[in-house]
C-alpha positions, 0 to 999 in steps of 0.5 A: 500500500502507498499513499499519495496526495495530489498537488494543484498542478495535478488538476484536470478540471477544477477539483479533480486529478487528471487521468495520467496521474492516476495511471502513473500511480497504478503503474509505479505501484504495480512495478514496485509490488512486482519487485517485492513479490519476487523478493518474497518468492526468492526468500530474499530481503528487500535490500539484497543484491542484485536488485529486482527491477521491473518495467511495464509490459502492459498497463490497463486502467479502468477509471471508475469515478472522478478522483478528487484533488483534495483527498489523500489517495491510497493505492493497493496492489495484489499479485495475481500471477508470477510466471517466469520473469512476468508478474501480473498485479492488480492495483486499486486507487482509493480516495477516502472510501471510494475506489476511483480507478483500478488497473492491471499491470504485467511487469517484466523483470529486467536482466541484471545487466540491463543498462550496462 
């Protein structure tokens, strides 16, 4: 679970956060959740090396209700499947007691030598 408070510059229309922010929160939370799931599956502590790094293979977001700009947002993710280097995560965005969006991310584990 993570918490995020939108800033005024995250406004789409007065009083509401823009959809790109919501999609980014789902994406970021889900890829981090995938890494955490992989650490757990491997029986490793979160600060152990080599680090598990994930990128987005696919992202699907359903916008259920407008997300208010003046509320702390809570993002919760749940692992749906781990299959090889891919982890499917379902995440939800909550504003107060209302789920405003949900999404599914397939996160793909990057090789250890990526970027070198």
